[in-house]
C-alpha positions in Angstrom: 0.0 0.0 0.0 1.0 3.7 -0.1 2.3 5.9 -2.9 4.9 3.6 -4.4 3.1 0.3 -4.8 0.6 1.3 -7.6 0.5 3.4 -10.7 -3.0 4.7 -10.2 -4.2 8.1 -9.0 -2.8 9.3 -5.8 -5.5 9.7 -3.1 -4.8 11.6 0.1 -6.7 10.2 3.1 -7.2 12.5 6.0 -5.6 10.5 8.9 -6.3 12.4 12.1 -8.7 9.6 13.3 -11.5 7.4 12.1 -11.7 4.6 9.5 -8.4 5.5 7.8 -7.1 2.0 7.3 -10.4 0.8 5.9 -10.5 3.5 3.2 -6.8 2.9 2.3 -7.6 -0.8 1.9 -10.5 -0.2 -0.4 -8.7 2.3 -2.5 -5.7 0.0 -2.9 -7.9 -2.9 -4.0 -9.2 -0.6 -6.7 -5.7 0.2 -7.9 -5.2 3.7 -6.4 -2.1 4.9 -4.6 -2.7 6.4 -1.1 -1.1 9.0 1.1 -2.2 9.4 4.8 -2.5 13.1 5.4 -1.7 14.6 8.8 0.1 17.8 7.9 -0.6 20.7 5.4 2.5 19.8 3.4 1.1 16.4 2.6 -1.9 17.9 0.8 0.1 19.1 -2.2 0.2 16.8 -5.2 -2.7 14.5 -4.5 -5.2 13.7 -7.2 -8.1 13.2 -4.8 -9.0 13.5 -1.1 -10.9 11.2 1.2 -12.4 12.5 4.5 -13.1 9.4 6.6 -15.7 8.8 9.3 -14.7 9.5 12.9 -15.5 12.6 15.1 -15.7 15.7 13.0 -15.4 18.1 16.0 -12.3 16.3 17.3 -10.7 16.4 13.8 -11.2 20.2 13.7 -9.8 20.6 17.2 -6.7 18.4 16.5 -5.8 20.5 13.4 -6.4 24.0 14.9 -3.6 26.4 14.1 -1.5 24.0 12.0 -2.7 25.2 8.6 -4.0 21.7 7.6 -7.7 22.7 7.2 -6.7 25.8 5.3 -4.7 23.6 2.9 -7.6 21.2 2.5 -10.0 24.0 1.9 -7.8 25.4 -0.8 -7.4 22.0 -2.5 -11.2 21.3 -2.5 -11.9 24.9 -3.7 -9.4 24.4 -6.6 -11.5 21.4 -7.8 -9.6 18.5 -6.3 -12.2 15.6 -6.2 -13.2 14.8 -2.6 -15.2 12.0 -1.0 -16.4 12.3 2.6 -18.1 9.5 4.6 -20.1 10.2 7.8 -17.9 12.8 9.7 -16.3 13.5 6.3 -19.6 14.5 5.0 -19.9 17.1 7.8 -16.4 18.5 7.1 -17.2 19.0 3.4 -20.5 20.7 4.1 -20.8 24.5 3.9 -23.0 24.6 7.0 -23.7 22.4 10.0 -26.6 22.2 12.5 -25.7 20.9 16.0 -22.2 22.2 16.2 -20.2 22.5 19.4 -20.4 25.9 21.2 -18.2 28.3 19.3 -18.7 26.6 16.0 -16.9 23.8 14.2 -14.0 23.9 11.7 -15.4 22.9 8.2 -13.5 22.4 5.0 -16.7 23.2 3.0 -17.3 23.1 -0.7 -20.6 21.2 -0.7 -23.6 23.6 -0.9 -25.7 22.0 1.8 -26.6 22.1 5.5 -26.0 18.9 7.5 -27.1 17.9 11.0 -24.5 16.1 13.2 -25.7 12.9 14.8 -29.1 13.1 13.2 -29.7 9.4 13.7 -28.5 9.3 17.3 -25.6 8.0 19.4 -23.4 4.9 18.9 -26.1 2.6 20.3 -28.5 3.8 17.6 -26.3 2.6 14.8 -28.0 0.5 12.1 -27.6 -1.0 8.7 -30.1 -1.1 5.8 -30.1 -1.7 2.1 -30.4 1.5 0.0 -30.8 2.3 -3.7 -29.3 5.2 -5.7 -32.2 7.4 -6.7 -30.5 9.6 -9.3 -27.1 10.5 -10.8 -25.6 10.4 -14.2 -24.0 7.6 -16.2 -21.1 7.5 -13.8 -23.4 6.1 -11.1 -24.9 3.4 -13.2 -23.2 0.6 -11.4 -24.7 1.8 -8.1 -28.1 2.1 -9.6 -28.0 -1.6 -10.8 -28.7 -3.0 -7.3 -29.1 -2.0 -3.7 -26.0 -1.4 -1.5 -25.5 -2.0 2.2 -25.5 1.3 4.2 -23.9 1.2 7.6 -24.9 4.2 9.8 -22.8 4.9 12.9 -23.7 8.2 14.8 -24.6 9.4 11.3 -25.4 12.9 10.1 -28.0 13.8 7.5 -28.3 16.5 4.9 -31.2 18.8 5.8 -31.1 21.2 2.8 -29.2 21.2 -0.5 -28.1 24.2 -2.6 -27.6 24.7 -6.3 -25.9 21.8 -8.0 -26.0 19.5 -4.9 -27.8 16.4 -6.1 -29.3 13.8 -3.8 -28.1 10.2 -4.6 -29.8 8.4 -1.7 -32.4 9.3 1.0 -34.2 7.7 3.9 -37.3 8.5 5.8 -36.3 9.1 9.4 -37.1 11.6 12.1 -34.1 13.1 14.0 -33.1 11.6 17.3 -34.4 13.3 20.5 -31.1 15.2 21.0 -31.0 16.5 17.5 -34.7 17.3 17.1 -34.7 20.8 18.7 -31.8 22.0 16.4 -33.5 20.4 13.3 -36.8 22.0 14.1 -35.2 25.4 14.7 -33.4 25.1 11.3 -36.6 24.1 9.5 -38.5 26.9 11.2 -35.9 29.4 9.9 -36.2 28.0 6.4 -39.9 27.5 6.4 -39.8 23.7 5.9 -41.9 21.2 7.8 -41.0 20.4 11.4 -39.6 17.0 12.2 -42.1 14.2 13.0 -41.8 12.9 16.5 -41.9 9.3 15.3 -38.5 7.5 15.1 -37.4 5.6 12.0 -38.5 2.1 13.4 -42.1 3.3 13.5 -42.1 5.5 10.5 -41.3 3.5 7.4 -44.8 3.9 5.9 -45.6 7.2 7.6 -46.1 10.1 5.2 -45.5 12.5 8.2 -41.9 11.4 8.6 -39.4 13.7 6.9 -37.1 12.3 4.2 -33.5 13.3 4.6 -30.6 13.0 2.1 -27.8 10.6 3.1 -25.7 10.6 -0.1 -25.0 13.5 -2.5 -22.8 14.7 -5.2 -21.9 18.2 -6.4 -19.4 18.3 -9.3 -16.2 16.8 -8.0 -17.5 16.3 -4.4 -19.1 13.1 -3.2 -20.5 12.4 0.3 -22.3 9.6 2.1 -23.6 9.7 5.7 -22.9 6.0 5.9 -19.7 3.9 5.7 -19.1 2.0 2.5 -15.6 1.3 3.6 -17.0 -1.0 6.3 -18.7 -3.3 3.8 -17.5 -5.5 0.9 -19.3 -3.2 -1.6 -16.6 -1.2 -3.5 -18.9 0.7 -5.8 -18.9 4.1 -3.9 -15.2 4.2 -3.9 -15.2 3.1 -7.5 -17.5 5.9 -8.4 -15.2 8.4 -6.6 -12.1 7.1 -8.4 -14.0 7.4 -11.7 -14.5 11.1 -10.8 -10.7 11.5 -10.1 -9.8 9.8 -13.3 -12.2 11.9 -15.3 -10.5 15.0 -13.8 -7.1 13.6 -14.7 -8.3 12.7 -18.3 -7.5 9.1 -17.8 -11.0 7.7 -17.5 
């Protein structure tokens, strides 16, 4: 593994915490080279960036003052393809509901508002099959069959801006801890308040809000769930296809 063992695109994986090894393993299986990123100097020269799951607030605190997030922001803003899973989706969002007091460091780039821990704490983790609901020809392999989606303290996208396309959604009310923040956000934006019913009781309930859990905007791809924890490689394959297209090698 690493930069020297393959000839494919070089993908930088943010390695402050979280499912770093799992992402590296999947990317290597798909023929990419990888670089674990812990300093701002390591951002230069990568063909794509992966932001793993973990704890988004902790990642921001760990990198305060060292210039790493500034380098990541500049890279994403310049058009470097980026893929964020779970906490990585939060980091790539332009806005976040349920931040720690004083705010949260975000890389940004994806025109959306996310809610941290929308689905609840670690004990509320779950897995379910999902289907891609949209996308272009690049997402055709994902549309062919359902994929396993593992949600662990997962966020959700509450609102999407111009160009931010939903690829997968679920019907689920926010957990009790997130509901006040979600309702406050929806009150500000004029959208419907969250249903009080939890997901387990709400699969066929028209009152339950639908939230986006996977999205794409140009060279940015995000999922609220963890494909790297399953045997399904299609999300990473889709991301590498985006990288190769940017490089002109697709």
